[in-house]
C-alpha positions as CSV (number, residue, x, y, z in Angstrom):
1,M,69.2,62.9,125.8
2,P,66.3,63.5,123.4
3,P,64.0,60.6,122.7
4,H,65.2,58.9,119.5
5,L,62.9,58.8,116.5
6,P,62.2,55.5,114.9
7,H,65.2,54.5,112.8
8,P,64.4,53.7,109.1
9,A,61.9,50.9,109.4
10,R,63.2,47.3,109.4
11,D,59.8,45.9,110.3
12,A,58.1,43.9,113.0
13,A,57.9,40.4,114.3
14,D,55.5,37.9,112.9
15,P,54.0,35.3,115.3
16,G,54.7,31.7,114.4
17,T,58.1,32.2,112.8
18,G,60.1,30.4,115.4
19,L,61.7,33.5,116.9
20,G,61.0,32.5,120.4
21,D,59.5,34.5,123.2
22,L,59.8,38.2,122.3
23,P,60.0,40.5,125.3
24,E,57.6,43.2,126.2
25,W,58.1,46.4,128.2
26,D,57.6,46.4,131.9
27,L,56.9,50.1,132.6
28,T,56.4,49.8,136.3
29,D,59.8,51.4,136.9
30,L,58.2,54.5,135.7
31,Y,54.6,54.0,137.1
32,P,52.7,50.8,138.0
33,A,49.6,51.9,136.1
34,P,48.0,55.0,134.4
35,D,45.7,55.4,137.4
36,A,48.4,54.9,140.0
37,P,48.1,57.4,142.9
38,G,51.8,58.3,142.5
39,L,51.3,59.4,138.9
40,A,48.5,61.8,139.9
41,S,50.5,63.2,142.8
42,D,53.5,63.7,140.5
43,L,51.4,65.7,138.1
44,D,50.2,67.9,141.0
45,A,53.8,68.2,142.1
46,V,55.0,69.4,138.7
47,E,52.3,72.1,138.7
48,A,53.0,73.2,142.3
49,E,56.8,73.2,142.0
50,A,56.8,75.0,138.7
51,A,54.5,77.7,140.1
52,A,56.7,78.0,143.2
53,F,59.8,78.2,141.1
54,A,58.4,81.1,139.1
55,A,57.3,82.8,142.3
56,D,60.8,82.5,143.8
57,Y,62.9,83.4,140.8
58,Q,61.0,85.3,138.0
59,D,62.6,88.7,137.5
60,R,65.3,87.8,140.1
61,L,67.7,85.5,138.3
62,A,70.1,88.3,137.3
63,G,70.6,89.3,140.9
64,L,71.4,85.9,142.3
65,D,74.9,85.1,143.5
66,A,76.6,81.9,142.4
67,A,75.1,79.8,145.2
68,G,71.6,81.1,144.6
69,L,71.9,80.5,140.8
70,L,73.1,77.0,141.5
71,E,70.1,76.3,143.7
72,A,67.8,77.6,141.0
73,V,69.4,75.4,138.3
74,E,69.1,72.3,140.6
75,R,65.4,73.0,141.3
76,Y,64.8,73.5,137.6
77,E,66.5,70.2,136.9
78,R,64.3,68.4,139.5
79,I,61.1,69.7,137.9
80,E,62.4,68.7,134.4
81,T,63.1,65.2,135.7
82,L,59.6,64.8,137.2
83,A,57.9,66.1,134.1
84,G,60.1,63.9,131.9
85,R,59.1,60.8,133.9
86,L,55.4,61.5,133.4
87,G,55.8,62.3,129.7
88,S,58.0,59.2,129.1
89,Y,55.4,56.9,130.7
90,A,52.5,58.3,128.7
91,G,54.5,58.3,125.5
92,L,55.8,54.8,125.8
93,R,52.4,53.3,126.5
94,Y,51.1,55.2,123.4
95,Y,54.0,53.8,121.2
96,Q,53.0,50.3,122.2
97,A,49.5,50.7,120.6
98,T,49.1,54.1,118.8
99,T,45.7,53.1,117.5
100,D,44.3,52.5,121.0
101,S,42.1,55.5,121.6
102,A,42.4,55.2,125.4
103,R,46.2,55.2,125.3
104,A,46.1,58.1,122.8
105,K,43.8,60.1,125.0
106,F,45.9,59.4,128.1
107,N,49.1,60.5,126.3
108,S,47.4,63.7,125.0
109,D,46.0,64.5,128.4
110,I,49.3,64.1,130.1
111,Q,51.1,66.2,127.5
112,D,48.5,68.9,127.7
113,R,48.7,68.9,131.5
114,L,52.5,69.1,131.3
115,T,52.5,71.9,128.8
116,D,50.2,73.9,131.1
117,A,52.1,73.0,134.3
118,T,55.5,74.0,132.8
119,A,54.4,77.2,131.3
120,P,55.6,79.2,134.3
121,L,59.2,77.9,133.6
122,V,59.5,79.7,130.3
123,F,61.0,82.7,131.9
124,F,64.1,80.7,133.1
125,A,65.9,80.5,129.7
126,L,64.8,84.0,128.8
127,E,66.3,85.6,131.9
128,I,69.4,83.5,131.8
129,N,70.0,85.0,128.4
130,R,69.6,88.5,129.8
131,I,72.5,88.1,132.3
132,D,75.5,90.0,131.2
133,D,78.4,87.7,129.9
134,A,80.9,89.0,132.4
135,A,78.4,88.7,135.3
136,L,77.6,85.1,134.4
137,E,81.3,84.2,134.0
138,A,82.0,85.6,137.4
139,R,79.4,83.4,139.0
140,L,80.6,80.3,137.2
141,A,84.2,81.1,138.3
142,A,83.0,81.5,141.9
143,D,81.3,78.1,142.4
144,A,82.6,74.7,141.0
145,G,79.1,73.2,141.4
146,L,77.6,75.9,139.2
147,A,80.5,75.7,136.7
148,R,79.6,72.1,136.1
149,Y,76.5,73.4,134.3
150,R,78.5,75.6,132.0
151,P,77.5,73.5,128.9
152,V,73.8,74.0,129.9
153,F,74.2,77.8,130.0
154,A,76.1,77.7,126.7
155,R,73.2,75.7,125.1
156,I,70.6,78.2,126.4
157,R,72.6,81.2,125.4
158,A,73.2,79.9,121.9
159,M,69.6,81.0,121.3
160,R,70.1,84.6,122.5
161,P,70.2,86.1,119.0
162,H,66.9,84.3,118.2
163,Q,65.0,84.9,121.5
164,L,61.6,86.6,121.3
165,S,59.8,88.6,123.9
166,D,58.7,86.9,127.1
167,E,55.1,87.2,126.0
168,L,55.7,85.6,122.6
169,E,57.8,82.8,124.1
170,R,55.0,82.0,126.5
171,F,52.5,82.1,123.7
172,L,54.5,79.6,121.6
173,H,54.9,77.3,124.6
174,D,51.2,77.3,125.3
175,T,50.2,76.7,121.7
176,S,52.8,73.9,121.1
177,A,50.2,71.1,121.9
178,V,47.9,72.3,119.1
179,G,50.7,73.1,116.6
180,A,53.4,70.8,115.5
181,A,52.5,68.2,118.1
182,A,49.0,67.8,116.9
183,W,50.1,67.4,113.3
184,N,52.7,64.9,114.4
185,K,50.0,62.9,116.1
186,L,47.8,63.0,113.0
187,F,50.7,61.7,110.9
188,D,51.5,58.9,113.4
189,E,47.9,57.7,113.8
190,T,47.3,57.8,110.0
191,L,50.4,55.7,109.3
192,A,49.7,53.2,112.1
193,G,46.1,52.7,110.9
194,M,47.0,52.1,107.2
195,E,46.8,48.7,105.6
196,F,48.3,47.7,102.3
197,A,46.9,45.1,99.9
198,V,49.6,42.6,99.0
199,G,47.9,39.8,97.1
200,S,45.1,38.5,99.3
201,D,46.7,40.0,102.4
202,R,46.1,43.3,104.1
203,L,49.3,44.2,105.9
204,S,50.5,47.0,108.2
205,L,53.2,49.5,107.0
206,E,55.9,47.6,108.9
207,R,55.0,44.2,107.5
208,T,54.7,45.6,104.0
209,L,58.1,47.4,104.2
210,N,59.6,44.1,105.4
211,L,58.5,42.4,102.2
212,L,60.9,44.7,100.3
213,T,63.7,42.4,101.7
214,D,61.9,39.2,100.6
215,H,63.8,36.6,98.5
216,D,60.8,36.4,96.1
217,R,61.2,39.3,93.6
218,A,57.5,39.2,92.6
219,R,56.6,39.5,96.3
220,R,58.9,42.5,96.6
221,E,57.3,44.2,93.6
222,A,53.8,43.5,94.9
223,A,54.8,45.1,98.2
224,A,56.3,48.2,96.5
225,R,53.2,48.7,94.4
226,A,51.0,48.2,97.4
227,L,52.9,50.9,99.3
228,A,52.6,53.3,96.3
229,A,48.9,52.7,96.1
230,G,48.4,53.1,99.9
231,F,50.5,56.3,100.0
232,A,48.6,57.7,97.0
233,G,45.3,57.2,98.8
234,E,46.5,59.5,101.6
235,I,48.9,61.7,99.7
236,K,46.8,64.9,100.1
237,L,46.7,64.4,103.8
238,F,50.5,63.8,104.0
239,A,51.1,66.9,101.7
240,R,48.9,69.0,104.0
241,V,51.0,67.8,107.1
242,H,54.2,68.7,105.4
243,N,53.0,72.0,104.0
244,T,51.6,73.1,107.4
245,L,54.7,72.1,109.4
246,A,57.1,73.7,106.9
247,K,55.1,76.9,106.9
248,E,54.9,76.9,110.7
249,K,58.7,76.4,110.8
250,E,59.2,79.2,108.3
251,I,57.1,81.6,110.5
252,H,59.0,80.6,113.6
253,D,62.4,80.9,111.9
254,R,61.5,84.3,110.4
255,W,60.5,85.7,113.8
256,R,63.6,84.3,115.4
257,K,65.8,85.6,112.6
258,M,67.2,82.1,111.8
259,P,69.5,82.4,108.8
260,S,68.4,79.1,107.4
261,P,65.8,76.4,108.0
262,Q,68.6,74.1,109.2
263,H,70.1,76.5,111.6
264,G,67.9,75.7,114.6
265,R,68.8,72.0,114.3
266,H,72.5,72.9,114.2
267,L,72.1,75.0,117.4
268,S,70.4,72.2,119.2
269,N,73.0,69.7,118.0
270,Q,75.8,72.1,119.1
271,V,77.5,71.7,115.8
272,E,78.8,74.4,113.5
273,P,76.9,74.8,110.1
274,E,80.2,74.5,108.2
275,V,80.9,71.1,109.8
276,V,77.5,69.8,108.6
277,Q,78.1,71.3,105.2
278,A,81.5,69.6,105.0
279,L,79.8,66.3,105.8
280,R,77.1,66.8,103.3
281,D,79.5,67.9,100.5
282,A,81.8,65.0,101.2
283,V,78.9,62.4,101.0
284,V,77.4,63.9,97.8
285,A,80.8,64.0,96.1
286,A,81.2,60.3,97.1
287,Y,77.9,59.1,95.5
288,P,79.6,57.8,92.3
289,R,82.2,55.8,94.2
290,L,79.9,54.5,96.8
291,S,76.2,54.0,96.1
292,H,76.4,54.2,92.3
293,R,79.3,51.7,92.2
294,Y,77.7,49.3,94.7
295,Y,74.3,49.2,93.1
296,A,75.9,48.6,89.7
297,L,77.7,45.6,91.3
298,K,74.4,44.4,92.8
299,A,72.6,44.6,89.5
300,R,75.3,42.3,88.0
301,W,74.9,39.9,90.9
302,M,71.2,39.8,90.3
303,G,71.5,39.4,86.5
304,L,69.5,42.6,85.9
305,E,70.1,45.4,83.4
306,A,68.7,47.8,85.9
307,L,67.5,47.6,89.5
308,E,63.9,48.5,90.4
309,I,63.3,50.2,93.7
310,W,62.1,46.9,95.2
311,D,65.6,45.5,94.5
312,R,67.4,48.1,96.6
313,N,67.3,46.1,99.9
314,A,66.7,42.7,98.3
315,P,68.7,39.7,99.5
316,L,71.5,38.7,97.2
317,P,71.0,35.7,94.9
318,F,73.7,33.8,96.7
319,E,72.4,34.6,100.1
320,A,70.6,31.8,101.8
321,P,67.5,32.8,103.7
322,R,68.4,33.1,107.4
323,L,66.3,33.8,110.5
324,Y,67.8,34.5,113.9
325,G,65.7,33.5,116.9
326,W,65.5,36.1,119.7
327,E,67.9,34.2,122.0
328,E,70.4,33.7,119.2
329,A,70.3,37.4,118.4
330,R,70.8,38.3,122.0
331,A,73.8,35.9,122.3
332,I,75.4,37.3,119.1
333,V,75.2,40.9,120.2
334,S,76.0,40.3,123.8
335,A,79.2,38.3,122.8
336,A,80.3,41.1,120.4
337,Y,79.9,43.7,123.1
338,A,81.7,41.5,125.7
339,A,84.6,40.9,123.3
340,F,85.2,44.6,123.2
341,D,84.8,45.0,126.9
342,P,82.9,42.9,129.4
343,A,81.5,46.1,131.0
344,L,79.7,46.9,127.8
345,A,77.8,43.6,127.8
346,E,77.0,44.0,131.5
347,L,75.5,47.4,130.8
348,A,73.4,45.8,128.1
349,E,72.2,42.8,130.0
350,P,69.3,44.4,132.0
351,F,67.6,45.4,128.8
352,F,67.1,41.7,128.2
353,S,66.3,40.5,131.7
354,R,64.3,43.3,133.2
355,G,61.7,44.2,130.6
356,W,63.5,47.1,129.1
357,I,62.9,45.9,125.5
358,D,59.6,45.6,123.6
359,A,60.4,43.5,120.5
360,A,57.3,41.9,119.2
361,A,54.9,43.3,116.6
362,R,51.4,44.2,117.5
363,P,48.7,46.0,115.4
364,G,49.1,49.7,115.8
365,K,52.5,49.5,117.4
366,A,54.9,52.4,116.5
367,P,57.1,51.5,113.5
368,G,60.8,51.2,113.3
369,A,63.0,51.1,116.3
370,F,64.3,53.5,119.0
371,A,65.8,53.8,122.4
372,H,64.0,56.3,124.7
373,P,66.2,57.5,127.6
374,T,63.2,58.4,129.8
375,V,64.9,60.2,132.7
376,T,68.2,59.7,134.4
377,A,66.5,58.6,137.6
378,V,65.1,55.6,135.9
379,H,66.6,53.9,132.8
380,P,66.1,53.7,129.0
381,Y,63.6,51.6,127.1
382,I,64.1,50.1,123.7
383,L,61.4,49.5,121.1
384,L,62.1,47.1,118.2
385,N,60.0,45.4,115.6
386,Y,61.9,42.2,115.5
387,L,61.5,39.8,112.5
388,G,64.7,37.7,112.9
389,K,66.4,38.9,109.7
390,P,70.2,39.8,109.8
391,R,69.3,43.5,109.7
392,D,67.1,43.0,112.7
393,V,70.1,41.7,114.6
394,M,72.0,44.8,113.6
395,T,69.1,46.9,114.7
396,L,69.2,45.2,118.1
397,A,73.0,46.0,118.3
398,H,72.3,49.6,117.3
399,E,69.5,50.3,119.8
400,L,71.5,48.6,122.6
401,G,74.3,51.0,121.9
402,H,71.9,53.9,122.5
403,G,70.7,52.3,125.7
404,V,74.2,51.7,127.0
405,H,75.2,55.3,126.1
406,Q,72.1,56.6,127.9
407,R,72.8,54.6,131.0
408,L,76.4,55.8,131.2
409,A,75.5,59.4,130.6
410,A,72.8,59.3,133.2
411,A,75.3,60.0,135.9
412,Q,75.6,63.6,134.5
413,G,72.1,64.4,135.6
414,E,69.0,65.4,133.6
415,L,70.4,68.6,132.1
416,L,73.9,67.4,131.3
417,S,73.1,63.9,130.1
418,Q,71.3,65.1,127.0
419,T,73.7,64.2,124.2
420,P,73.2,66.2,120.9
421,L,71.9,64.1,118.0
422,T,75.2,64.3,116.2
423,L,76.9,62.4,119.1
424,A,73.9,60.4,120.2
425,E,74.5,58.0,117.3
426,T,78.1,57.2,118.4
427,A,77.5,54.2,120.6
428,S,74.7,52.8,118.5
429,V,76.7,52.7,115.3
430,F,79.8,51.5,117.2
431,G,77.6,48.6,118.6
432,E,76.6,47.7,115.0
433,M,80.3,47.8,114.0
434,L,81.3,45.5,116.8
435,T,78.5,43.0,115.9
436,F,79.4,43.1,112.2
437,R,83.1,42.5,112.9
438,A,82.2,39.6,115.2
439,L,80.1,38.0,112.5
440,L,82.7,38.7,109.8
441,S,85.4,37.0,111.8
442,R,83.2,33.9,112.1
443,A,82.5,33.7,108.3
444,A,83.3,30.1,107.3
445,T,83.3,30.6,103.5
446,A,84.1,33.3,100.9
447,T,80.3,33.5,100.1
448,E,79.4,34.0,103.7
449,R,82.0,36.8,104.0
450,K,80.6,38.3,100.7
451,V,77.1,38.3,102.1
452,L,78.1,40.0,105.3
453,L,80.2,42.6,103.5
454,A,77.4,43.4,101.1
455,G,74.9,43.7,103.9
456,K,77.2,46.0,105.8
457,V,77.8,48.2,102.7
458,E,74.0,48.4,102.2
459,D,73.5,49.4,105.8
460,M,76.2,52.1,105.6
461,I,74.7,53.4,102.3
462,N,71.3,53.6,104.0
463,T,72.9,55.4,107.0
464,V,75.1,57.8,105.1
465,V,74.0,58.3,101.5
466,R,70.3,57.8,102.0
467,Q,70.2,60.1,105.1
468,I,72.1,62.9,103.3
469,A,69.8,62.6,100.4
470,F,66.9,63.0,102.9
471,Y,68.7,66.0,104.3
472,D,68.9,67.6,100.8
473,F,65.2,66.7,100.2
474,E,64.2,68.5,103.4
475,G,66.3,71.5,102.4
476,R,64.7,71.7,99.0
477,L,61.2,71.2,100.5
478,H,61.5,74.0,103.0
479,A,63.0,76.3,100.4
480,A,60.2,75.6,98.0
481,R,57.5,76.0,100.6
482,R,58.8,79.5,101.3
483,Q,57.7,80.3,97.7
484,G,54.1,79.0,98.2
485,E,51.9,75.9,98.8
486,L,53.3,72.7,97.4
487,T,51.2,70.1,95.7
488,P,51.8,66.4,96.2
489,D,53.4,66.4,92.7
490,D,55.7,69.2,93.7
491,I,56.9,67.3,96.7
492,G,57.2,64.2,94.7
493,S,59.4,65.9,92.1
494,L,61.8,67.1,94.9
495,W,61.9,63.6,96.2
496,M,62.8,62.1,92.8
497,E,65.5,64.6,92.2
498,V,67.5,63.5,95.3
499,Q,66.7,59.9,94.9
500,T,67.9,59.8,91.3
501,A,71.1,61.6,92.3
502,S,71.9,59.5,95.3
503,L,71.0,56.0,94.0
504,G,72.5,56.6,90.5
505,P,72.1,55.1,87.0
506,A,71.7,51.5,88.1
507,F,68.0,52.2,89.0
508,R,64.7,52.4,87.2
509,F,62.0,54.1,89.2
510,M,58.5,52.8,89.1
511,D,55.5,55.1,88.8
512,G,54.4,55.7,92.4
513,Y,57.8,55.9,93.9
514,Q,57.4,59.7,94.0
515,T,55.1,59.2,97.0
516,F,57.6,57.4,99.2
517,W,58.6,60.5,101.1
518,A,55.2,60.3,102.8
519,Y,56.1,57.7,105.4
520,I,59.4,59.1,106.7
521,P,58.7,60.2,110.3
522,H,61.9,62.3,110.7
523,F,60.6,65.0,108.2
524,V,57.5,65.4,110.4
525,H,58.7,65.0,113.9
526,S,62.2,66.6,113.8
527,P,63.2,68.5,110.7
528,F,66.8,68.0,109.6
529,Y,67.4,65.3,112.2
530,V,68.6,62.9,109.5
531,Y,72.1,64.2,109.0
532,A,72.9,62.9,112.6
533,Y,72.9,59.4,111.2
534,A,75.5,60.2,108.6
535,F,77.5,62.2,111.2
536,G,77.4,59.2,113.6
537,D,78.5,56.7,111.0
538,G,81.4,58.9,109.8
539,L,82.4,59.5,113.4
540,V,82.3,55.8,114.3
541,N,84.2,54.8,111.2
542,A,87.0,57.2,112.1
543,L,86.9,56.0,115.8
544,Y,87.0,52.4,114.8
545,A,90.1,53.1,112.6
546,V,91.8,54.4,115.7
547,H,90.7,51.3,117.6
548,E,92.1,49.0,114.9
549,E,95.4,50.9,114.9
550,G,95.9,49.6,118.4
551,D,95.5,52.7,120.6
552,P,96.1,51.1,124.0
553,G,93.9,53.6,125.9
554,F,91.0,53.4,123.4
555,R,88.5,51.6,125.6
556,A,89.0,53.9,128.6
557,K,88.7,57.0,126.3
558,Y,85.6,55.5,124.6
559,F,83.8,54.9,127.9
560,D,84.7,58.4,129.0
561,M,83.2,59.8,125.8
562,L,79.9,58.0,126.5
563,R,79.9,59.0,130.2
564,A,80.3,62.7,129.1
565,G,76.7,62.8,127.7
566,G,76.1,66.4,126.7
567,S,78.7,67.9,129.0
568,M,81.3,68.4,126.3
569,H,81.5,69.7,122.7
570,H,82.3,67.3,119.9
571,R,85.6,69.0,119.4
572,D,86.7,68.1,123.0
573,L,85.2,64.6,122.9
574,L,87.2,63.7,119.8
575,A,90.4,65.4,120.7
576,P,91.7,62.4,122.9
577,F,91.4,60.2,119.8
578,G,93.3,62.7,117.6
579,L,90.2,63.4,115.5
580,D,88.5,66.7,114.5
581,A,85.1,66.8,112.8
582,A,85.8,70.3,111.5
583,D,88.6,68.8,109.3
584,P,87.1,67.9,105.9
585,A,89.5,64.9,105.8
586,F,87.7,63.5,108.8
587,W,84.7,62.7,106.7
588,D,86.7,61.4,103.8
589,R,88.3,58.9,106.2
590,G,85.0,57.5,107.2
591,L,83.7,57.3,103.6
592,A,86.9,55.6,102.6
593,L,86.0,52.6,104.8
594,I,82.8,52.1,102.8
595,G,84.9,52.3,99.6
596,R,87.3,49.7,100.9
597,F,84.5,47.3,101.6
598,I,83.2,47.8,98.0
599,D,86.7,47.3,96.7
600,E,86.8,43.9,98.5
601,L,83.5,43.0,97.0
602,E,84.6,43.9,93.5
603,A,87.8,41.9,94.0
604,M,85.7,38.8,94.8
605,E,84.3,39.0,91.3
606,D,87.8,38.4,89.7
């Protein structure tokens, strides 16, 4: 499974708030220290084994019989596992303190070394793609062990129409460390080092974003204006990052004959472009009955003629301030998981007890939250920035879902465990739904139920509507960049177009909001990643409806789905539940659930 990018930031923990002891990673399951002898010997082993692999197989793959090809795939997988372990360790140490120059150097040095060491492996996919279809099928049919890797071959061969010459592919591999990866690092380190002046305080990005959920409206406004001022101060750099990466992508796409900027992401996600288009169109068509309707309702609750951008995630006026200590959050999520199936809670428990979660905030720590699968021979690690707010409890439930999914899929092995992004959000969003339903069932008053419903609707709008708006923004950005260099104002105009359309007439937009595209990491790290959130939410809403309808085999089928990892297409994974993502009605079913929650909230006004 690919490492997960930080989810939309929900901020970091603040010492002295009574949250309890927040856990920190214990990375010794990967390596005991950056200077550990085992780490150095593993680096040497990656270099030696990759070179030996190339010596044994380059220009020979097409002539291997089934047993020989299986041996080659298994050797390749072992090298990938070893390299992944090294890269994960260096990356996770860096995420803990991205402004620490020693950690940044260590991470860069490891990544550079791995790029050089794995360069001899580039031929593998290229030669797999030159094997005749009938010849490859004959080998797969002849050996059950090899046939197990059929999805891996399908993934590789999906790139056949877009494959370049061997020399060019090796060149792109060798220059990757000084291309997008270098711009990604500049972006990360710039954001991590920024401070925002809110009153007399100078706060990190995470802590400033967190103030947008403060009960004090003046405090929220001050944070929003501080963000705008901070982004404006670096806006030329952020525009340069986006211009460069979009141009680099255009060059790569042109050489590879990709039909659209989005196409490469669809291939890696193993999803048909028409399925994503159906999702996008369904969500955009639903803007008026979802986000527009909900935010009009929120404006009435807040007694405002129009919402400002600092009101979007504001607490409701009838919502009492509530902080959840770490142990309480752990108990809530664990109980919700156990109520669905005790095995789910058992899979989540080691994250809490064995140092697999890093929850506290520290200066320079990576923003947001993610679950990194590392490698199947070890286990995932979860990063949070825990502040104790209700949304932070949901973030914990979300990331634990990723972690459980990654643990279950690990049995597939390194190459088959890698779930495409569209399916990688399944267990995470399902974990959130389980936790939300558990809290809703415990609501003691109508007001408490209303607060929970409104919070869930806002989270779903952020996951579905906001992410599809991001997807449209990216599409417009990449299309516009093909016509020439974009100024910060050009990018800001594209941002405001999609924000106005998605948020609707309930909002006024302050001057400066046009810069808020600048801090979204997905646009930089993984173009067109964002629709996976909406895909996952719609998929889980449909799945949960099947669960609520009382399918007696649901739990077993759900666990089978998670165990499958990347070994099955979404069509085959959903078939046991009677669902089909290619059916436009599938997405309407998921969106209807959000609509029903808003219906209930409106009914509470009567």
